[in-house]
PDBQT receptor file of N, H, CA, C and O in Angstrom, charges set to zero:
ATOM      1  N   MET A   1     123.677 191.990 -12.890  1.00  0.00    +0.000 N 
ATOM      2  CA  MET A   1     122.933 192.484 -11.731  1.00  0.00    +0.000 C 
ATOM      3  C   MET A   1     123.397 191.770 -10.453  1.00  0.00    +0.000 C 
ATOM      4  O   MET A   1     122.843 192.006  -9.380  1.00  0.00    +0.000 OA
ATOM      5  N   GLY A   2     124.387 190.918 -10.559  1.00  0.00    +0.000 N 
ATOM      6  H   GLY A   2     124.837 190.726 -11.431  1.00  0.00    +0.000 HD
ATOM      7  CA  GLY A   2     124.849 190.206  -9.374  1.00  0.00    +0.000 C 
ATOM      8  C   GLY A   2     125.499 191.144  -8.366  1.00  0.00    +0.000 C 
ATOM      9  O   GLY A   2     125.575 190.820  -7.181  1.00  0.00    +0.000 OA
ATOM     10  N   ASP A   3     125.970 192.301  -8.821  1.00  0.00    +0.000 N 
ATOM     11  H   ASP A   3     125.908 192.564  -9.784  1.00  0.00    +0.000 HD
ATOM     12  CA  ASP A   3     126.653 193.230  -7.917  1.00  0.00    +0.000 C 
ATOM     13  C   ASP A   3     125.712 193.784  -6.855  1.00  0.00    +0.000 C 
ATOM     14  O   ASP A   3     126.159 194.207  -5.789  1.00  0.00    +0.000 OA
ATOM     15  N   LYS A   4     124.399 193.783  -7.143  1.00  0.00    +0.000 N 
ATOM     16  H   LYS A   4     124.036 193.439  -8.009  1.00  0.00    +0.000 HD
ATOM     17  CA  LYS A   4     123.469 194.412  -6.195  1.00  0.00    +0.000 C 
ATOM     18  C   LYS A   4     123.018 193.448  -5.103  1.00  0.00    +0.000 C 
ATOM     19  O   LYS A   4     122.184 193.814  -4.275  1.00  0.00    +0.000 OA
ATOM     20  N   SER A   5     123.544 192.234  -5.079  1.00  0.00    +0.000 N 
ATOM     21  H   SER A   5     124.222 191.937  -5.752  1.00  0.00    +0.000 HD
ATOM     22  CA  SER A   5     123.159 191.305  -4.018  1.00  0.00    +0.000 C 
ATOM     23  C   SER A   5     123.777 191.776  -2.694  1.00  0.00    +0.000 C 
ATOM     24  O   SER A   5     124.900 192.281  -2.690  1.00  0.00    +0.000 OA
ATOM     25  N   PRO A   6     123.070 191.621  -1.584  1.00  0.00    +0.000 N 
ATOM     26  CA  PRO A   6     123.584 192.126  -0.301  1.00  0.00    +0.000 C 
ATOM     27  C   PRO A   6     124.927 191.520   0.091  1.00  0.00    +0.000 C 
ATOM     28  O   PRO A   6     125.749 192.185   0.721  1.00  0.00    +0.000 OA
ATOM     29  N   LYS A   7     125.151 190.260  -0.280  1.00  0.00    +0.000 N 
ATOM     30  H   LYS A   7     124.483 189.720  -0.792  1.00  0.00    +0.000 HD
ATOM     31  CA  LYS A   7     126.413 189.621   0.117  1.00  0.00    +0.000 C 
ATOM     32  C   LYS A   7     127.608 190.312  -0.520  1.00  0.00    +0.000 C 
ATOM     33  O   LYS A   7     128.597 190.592   0.157  1.00  0.00    +0.000 OA
ATOM     34  N   SER A   8     127.527 190.588  -1.820  1.00  0.00    +0.000 N 
ATOM     35  H   SER A   8     126.723 190.360  -2.371  1.00  0.00    +0.000 HD
ATOM     36  CA  SER A   8     128.660 191.234  -2.483  1.00  0.00    +0.000 C 
ATOM     37  C   SER A   8     128.846 192.645  -1.922  1.00  0.00    +0.000 C 
ATOM     38  O   SER A   8     129.975 193.118  -1.793  1.00  0.00    +0.000 OA
ATOM     39  N   ASN A   9     127.739 193.318  -1.588  1.00  0.00    +0.000 N 
ATOM     40  H   ASN A   9     126.822 192.933  -1.693  1.00  0.00    +0.000 HD
ATOM     41  CA  ASN A   9     127.858 194.657  -1.001  1.00  0.00    +0.000 C 
ATOM     42  C   ASN A   9     128.543 194.572   0.357  1.00  0.00    +0.000 C 
ATOM     43  O   ASN A   9     129.381 195.411   0.686  1.00  0.00    +0.000 OA
ATOM     44  N   GLN A  10     128.188 193.565   1.141  1.00  0.00    +0.000 N 
ATOM     45  H   GLN A  10     127.507 192.883   0.873  1.00  0.00    +0.000 HD
ATOM     46  CA  GLN A  10     128.829 193.388   2.450  1.00  0.00    +0.000 C 
ATOM     47  C   GLN A  10     130.326 193.181   2.273  1.00  0.00    +0.000 C 
ATOM     48  O   GLN A  10     131.130 193.776   2.990  1.00  0.00    +0.000 OA
ATOM     49  N   LYS A  11     130.696 192.336   1.318  1.00  0.00    +0.000 N 
ATOM     50  H   LYS A  11     130.042 191.852   0.736  1.00  0.00    +0.000 HD
ATOM     51  CA  LYS A  11     132.122 192.074   1.070  1.00  0.00    +0.000 C 
ATOM     52  C   LYS A  11     132.838 193.378   0.747  1.00  0.00    +0.000 C 
ATOM     53  O   LYS A  11     133.893 193.677   1.305  1.00  0.00    +0.000 OA
ATOM     54  N   LYS A  12     132.244 194.155  -0.170  1.00  0.00    +0.000 N 
ATOM     55  H   LYS A  12     131.387 193.912  -0.624  1.00  0.00    +0.000 HD
ATOM     56  CA  LYS A  12     132.897 195.410  -0.577  1.00  0.00    +0.000 C 
ATOM     57  C   LYS A  12     133.058 196.341   0.615  1.00  0.00    +0.000 C 
ATOM     58  O   LYS A  12     134.127 196.919   0.814  1.00  0.00    +0.000 OA
ATOM     59  N   THR A  13     131.998 196.489   1.411  1.00  0.00    +0.000 N 
ATOM     60  H   THR A  13     131.130 196.020   1.249  1.00  0.00    +0.000 HD
ATOM     61  CA  THR A  13     132.076 197.425   2.538  1.00  0.00    +0.000 C 
ATOM     62  C   THR A  13     133.091 196.938   3.566  1.00  0.00    +0.000 C 
ATOM     63  O   THR A  13     133.843 197.740   4.119  1.00  0.00    +0.000 OA
ATOM     64  N   SER A  14     133.121 195.631   3.829  1.00  0.00    +0.000 N 
ATOM     65  H   SER A  14     132.510 194.979   3.380  1.00  0.00    +0.000 HD
ATOM     66  CA  SER A  14     134.081 195.125   4.815  1.00  0.00    +0.000 C 
ATOM     67  C   SER A  14     135.506 195.339   4.307  1.00  0.00    +0.000 C 
ATOM     68  O   SER A  14     136.397 195.661   5.092  1.00  0.00    +0.000 OA
ATOM     69  N   GLN A  15     135.727 195.166   3.025  1.00  0.00    +0.000 N 
ATOM     70  H   GLN A  15     135.002 194.905   2.387  1.00  0.00    +0.000 HD
ATOM     71  CA  GLN A  15     137.065 195.406   2.455  1.00  0.00    +0.000 C 
ATOM     72  C   GLN A  15     137.426 196.880   2.609  1.00  0.00    +0.000 C 
ATOM     73  O   GLN A  15     138.546 197.219   2.992  1.00  0.00    +0.000 OA
ATOM     74  N   LYS A  16     136.465 197.750   2.306  1.00  0.00    +0.000 N 
ATOM     75  H   LYS A  16     135.555 197.474   1.995  1.00  0.00    +0.000 HD
ATOM     76  CA  LYS A  16     136.732 199.187   2.451  1.00  0.00    +0.000 C 
ATOM     77  C   LYS A  16     137.072 199.512   3.892  1.00  0.00    +0.000 C 
ATOM     78  O   LYS A  16     138.001 200.274   4.161  1.00  0.00    +0.000 OA
ATOM     79  N   GLN A  17     136.311 198.928   4.832  1.00  0.00    +0.000 N 
ATOM     80  H   GLN A  17     135.556 198.309   4.614  1.00  0.00    +0.000 HD
ATOM     81  CA  GLN A  17     136.568 199.190   6.249  1.00  0.00    +0.000 C 
ATOM     82  C   GLN A  17     137.967 198.709   6.635  1.00  0.00    +0.000 C 
ATOM     83  O   GLN A  17     138.678 199.391   7.374  1.00  0.00    +0.000 OA
ATOM     84  N   ALA A  18     138.358 197.545   6.140  1.00  0.00    +0.000 N 
ATOM     85  H   ALA A  18     137.780 196.991   5.541  1.00  0.00    +0.000 HD
ATOM     86  CA  ALA A  18     139.678 197.009   6.472  1.00  0.00    +0.000 C 
ATOM     87  C   ALA A  18     140.766 197.932   5.929  1.00  0.00    +0.000 C 
ATOM     88  O   ALA A  18     141.753 198.206   6.611  1.00  0.00    +0.000 OA
ATOM     89  N   VAL A  19     140.581 198.407   4.708  1.00  0.00    +0.000 N 
ATOM     90  H   VAL A  19     139.779 198.185   4.153  1.00  0.00    +0.000 HD
ATOM     91  CA  VAL A  19     141.567 199.321   4.114  1.00  0.00    +0.000 C 
ATOM     92  C   VAL A  19     141.635 200.608   4.928  1.00  0.00    +0.000 C 
ATOM     93  O   VAL A  19     142.717 201.120   5.212  1.00  0.00    +0.000 OA
ATOM     94  N   ALA A  20     140.464 201.122   5.298  1.00  0.00    +0.000 N 
ATOM     95  H   ALA A  20     139.585 200.705   5.068  1.00  0.00    +0.000 HD
ATOM     96  CA  ALA A  20     140.431 202.361   6.086  1.00  0.00    +0.000 C 
ATOM     97  C   ALA A  20     141.119 202.146   7.430  1.00  0.00    +0.000 C 
ATOM     98  O   ALA A  20     141.839 203.018   7.916  1.00  0.00    +0.000 OA
ATOM     99  N   LYS A  21     140.889 200.968   8.030  1.00  0.00    +0.000 N 
ATOM    100  H   LYS A  21     140.303 200.260   7.636  1.00  0.00    +0.000 HD
ATOM    101  CA  LYS A  21     141.516 200.670   9.330  1.00  0.00    +0.000 C 
ATOM    102  C   LYS A  21     143.021 200.696   9.212  1.00  0.00    +0.000 C 
ATOM    103  O   LYS A  21     143.697 201.350  10.006  1.00  0.00    +0.000 OA
ATOM    104  N   SER A  22     143.561 199.985   8.222  1.00  0.00    +0.000 N 
ATOM    105  H   SER A  22     143.012 199.454   7.577  1.00  0.00    +0.000 HD
ATOM    106  CA  SER A  22     145.020 199.923   8.081  1.00  0.00    +0.000 C 
ATOM    107  C   SER A  22     145.574 201.321   7.786  1.00  0.00    +0.000 C 
ATOM    108  O   SER A  22     146.647 201.682   8.270  1.00  0.00    +0.000 OA
ATOM    109  N   ALA A  23     144.846 202.099   6.999  1.00  0.00    +0.000 N 
ATOM    110  H   ALA A  23     143.974 201.806   6.605  1.00  0.00    +0.000 HD
ATOM    111  CA  ALA A  23     145.304 203.461   6.689  1.00  0.00    +0.000 C 
ATOM    112  C   ALA A  23     145.325 204.291   7.970  1.00  0.00    +0.000 C 
ATOM    113  O   ALA A  23     146.267 205.047   8.205  1.00  0.00    +0.000 OA
ATOM    114  N   ASN A  24     144.292 204.154   8.794  1.00  0.00    +0.000 N 
ATOM    115  H   ASN A  24     143.527 203.540   8.603  1.00  0.00    +0.000 HD
ATOM    116  CA  ASN A  24     144.245 204.909  10.044  1.00  0.00    +0.000 C 
ATOM    117  C   ASN A  24     145.376 204.478  10.966  1.00  0.00    +0.000 C 
ATOM    118  O   ASN A  24     145.991 205.315  11.626  1.00  0.00    +0.000 OA
ATOM    119  N   GLN A  25     145.654 203.189  11.018  1.00  0.00    +0.000 N 
ATOM    120  H   GLN A  25     145.155 202.508  10.482  1.00  0.00    +0.000 HD
ATOM    121  CA  GLN A  25     146.742 202.703  11.866  1.00  0.00    +0.000 C 
ATOM    122  C   GLN A  25     148.069 203.306  11.407  1.00  0.00    +0.000 C 
ATOM    123  O   GLN A  25     148.873 203.746  12.229  1.00  0.00    +0.000 OA
ATOM    124  N   LYS A  26     148.292 203.323  10.092  1.00  0.00    +0.000 N 
ATOM    125  H   LYS A  26     147.638 202.966   9.425  1.00  0.00    +0.000 HD
ATOM    126  CA  LYS A  26     149.537 203.904   9.573  1.00  0.00    +0.000 C 
ATOM    127  C   LYS A  26     149.615 205.383   9.948  1.00  0.00    +0.000 C 
ATOM    128  O   LYS A  26     150.672 205.885  10.329  1.00  0.00    +0.000 OA
ATOM    129  N   LYS A  27     148.472 206.072   9.832  1.00  0.00    +0.000 N 
ATOM    130  H   LYS A  27     147.614 205.664   9.522  1.00  0.00    +0.000 HD
ATOM    131  CA  LYS A  27     148.453 207.500  10.174  1.00  0.00    +0.000 C 
ATOM    132  C   LYS A  27     148.804 207.702  11.638  1.00  0.00    +0.000 C 
ATOM    133  O   LYS A  27     149.646 208.536  11.969  1.00  0.00    +0.000 OA
ATOM    134  N   THR A  28     148.162 206.940  12.513  1.00  0.00    +0.000 N 
ATOM    135  H   THR A  28     147.478 206.262  12.243  1.00  0.00    +0.000 HD
ATOM    136  CA  THR A  28     148.414 207.121  13.943  1.00  0.00    +0.000 C 
ATOM    137  C   THR A  28     149.863 206.770  14.268  1.00  0.00    +0.000 C 
ATOM    138  O   THR A  28     150.490 207.426  15.099  1.00  0.00    +0.000 OA
ATOM    139  N   GLN A  29     150.397 205.735  13.613  1.00  0.00    +0.000 N 
ATOM    140  H   GLN A  29     149.888 205.202  12.938  1.00  0.00    +0.000 HD
ATOM    141  CA  GLN A  29     151.799 205.375  13.842  1.00  0.00    +0.000 C 
ATOM    142  C   GLN A  29     152.712 206.522  13.414  1.00  0.00    +0.000 C 
ATOM    143  O   GLN A  29     153.664 206.862  14.115  1.00  0.00    +0.000 OA
ATOM    144  N   ALA A  30     152.414 207.114  12.256  1.00  0.00    +0.000 N 
ATOM    145  H   ALA A  30     151.640 206.838  11.686  1.00  0.00    +0.000 HD
ATOM    146  CA  ALA A  30     153.237 208.222  11.768  1.00  0.00    +0.000 C 
ATOM    147  C   ALA A  30     153.152 209.396  12.737  1.00  0.00    +0.000 C 
ATOM    148  O   ALA A  30     154.165 210.020  13.052  1.00  0.00    +0.000 OA
ATOM    149  N   VAL A  31     151.951 209.693  13.205  1.00  0.00    +0.000 N 
ATOM    150  H   VAL A  31     151.128 209.186  12.948  1.00  0.00    +0.000 HD
ATOM    151  CA  VAL A  31     151.775 210.802  14.156  1.00  0.00    +0.000 C 
ATOM    152  C   VAL A  31     152.540 210.512  15.440  1.00  0.00    +0.000 C 
ATOM    153  O   VAL A  31     153.203 211.395  15.986  1.00  0.00    +0.000 OA
ATOM    154  N   ALA A  32     152.449 209.283  15.921  1.00  0.00    +0.000 N 
ATOM    155  H   ALA A  32     151.910 208.566  15.478  1.00  0.00    +0.000 HD
ATOM    156  CA  ALA A  32     153.153 208.917  17.153  1.00  0.00    +0.000 C 
ATOM    157  C   ALA A  32     154.664 209.049  16.956  1.00  0.00    +0.000 C 
ATOM    158  O   ALA A  32     155.371 209.526  17.843  1.00  0.00    +0.000 OA
ATOM    159  N   ALA A  33     155.146 208.628  15.804  1.00  0.00    +0.000 N 
ATOM    160  H   ALA A  33     154.571 208.241  15.083  1.00  0.00    +0.000 HD
ATOM    161  CA  ALA A  33     156.591 208.721  15.531  1.00  0.00    +0.000 C 
ATOM    162  C   ALA A  33     157.018 210.190  15.502  1.00  0.00    +0.000 C 
ATOM    163  O   ALA A  33     158.065 210.551  16.040  1.00  0.00    +0.000 OA
ATOM    164  N   LYS A  34     156.202 211.025  14.874  1.00  0.00    +0.000 N 
ATOM    165  H   LYS A  34     155.352 210.731  14.437  1.00  0.00    +0.000 HD
ATOM    166  CA  LYS A  34     156.529 212.457  14.830  1.00  0.00    +0.000 C 
ATOM    167  C   LYS A  34     156.552 213.041  16.235  1.00  0.00    +0.000 C 
ATOM    168  O   LYS A  34     157.452 213.805  16.583  1.00  0.00    +0.000 OA
ATOM    169  N   ALA A  35     155.557 212.678  17.041  1.00  0.00    +0.000 N 
ATOM    170  H   ALA A  35     154.826 212.057  16.758  1.00  0.00    +0.000 HD
ATOM    171  CA  ALA A  35     155.486 213.197  18.397  1.00  0.00    +0.000 C 
ATOM    172  C   ALA A  35     156.708 212.732  19.199  1.00  0.00    +0.000 C 
ATOM    173  O   ALA A  35     157.291 213.508  19.957  1.00  0.00    +0.000 OA
ATOM    174  N   ALA A  36     157.088 211.472  19.026  1.00  0.00    +0.000 N 
ATOM    175  H   ALA A  36     156.615 210.842  18.410  1.00  0.00    +0.000 HD
ATOM    176  CA  ALA A  36     158.242 210.940  19.761  1.00  0.00    +0.000 C 
ATOM    177  C   ALA A  36     159.513 211.671  19.350  1.00  0.00    +0.000 C 
ATOM    178  O   ALA A  36     160.320 212.037  20.204  1.00  0.00    +0.000 OA
ATOM    179  N   SER A  37     159.696 211.886  18.051  1.00  0.00    +0.000 N 
ATOM    180  H   SER A  37     159.040 211.588  17.357  1.00  0.00    +0.000 HD
ATOM    181  CA  SER A  37     160.906 212.573  17.591  1.00  0.00    +0.000 C 
ATOM    182  C   SER A  37     160.898 214.022  18.070  1.00  0.00    +0.000 C 
ATOM    183  O   SER A  37     161.953 214.586  18.357  1.00  0.00    +0.000 OA
ATOM    184  N   ALA A  38     159.717 214.624  18.156  1.00  0.00    +0.000 N 
ATOM    185  H   ALA A  38     158.859 214.166  17.923  1.00  0.00    +0.000 HD
ATOM    186  CA  ALA A  38     159.625 216.007  18.630  1.00  0.00    +0.000 C 
ATOM    187  C   ALA A  38     159.989 216.058  20.115  1.00  0.00    +0.000 C 
ATOM    188  O   ALA A  38     160.631 217.009  20.562  1.00  0.00    +0.000 OA
ATOM    189  N   LYS A  39     159.584 215.044  20.878  1.00  0.00    +0.000 N 
ATOM    190  H   LYS A  39     159.063 214.272  20.515  1.00  0.00    +0.000 HD
ATOM    191  CA  LYS A  39     159.896 215.025  22.319  1.00  0.00    +0.000 C 
ATOM    192  C   LYS A  39     161.393 214.843  22.534  1.00  0.00    +0.000 C 
ATOM    193  O   LYS A  39     161.950 215.403  23.478  1.00  0.00    +0.000 OA
ATOM    194  N   LYS A  40     162.045 214.077  21.685  1.00  0.00    +0.000 N 
ATOM    195  H   LYS A  40     161.592 213.622  20.918  1.00  0.00    +0.000 HD
ATOM    196  CA  LYS A  40     163.475 213.787  21.873  1.00  0.00    +0.000 C 
ATOM    197  C   LYS A  40     164.300 215.066  21.747  1.00  0.00    +0.000 C 
ATOM    198  O   LYS A  40     165.333 215.197  22.404  1.00  0.00    +0.000 OA
ATOM    199  N   ARG A  41     163.861 216.008  20.917  1.00  0.00    +0.000 N 
ATOM    200  H   ARG A  41     163.022 215.901  20.383  1.00  0.00    +0.000 HD
ATOM    201  CA  ARG A  41     164.663 217.221  20.706  1.00  0.00    +0.000 C 
ATOM    202  C   ARG A  41     164.730 218.077  21.961  1.00  0.00    +0.000 C 
ATOM    203  O   ARG A  41     165.364 219.132  21.956  1.00  0.00    +0.000 OA
TER     204      ARG A  41
């Protein structure tokens, strides 16, 4: 039942947020790269 303690839940959510952040950054970088390559043509 230790998983239901608020601290462990906070850790899990913060980790999820960090993963989501890095994923979003990669997405935006990829989109920016595509836009830049499209402009060069």
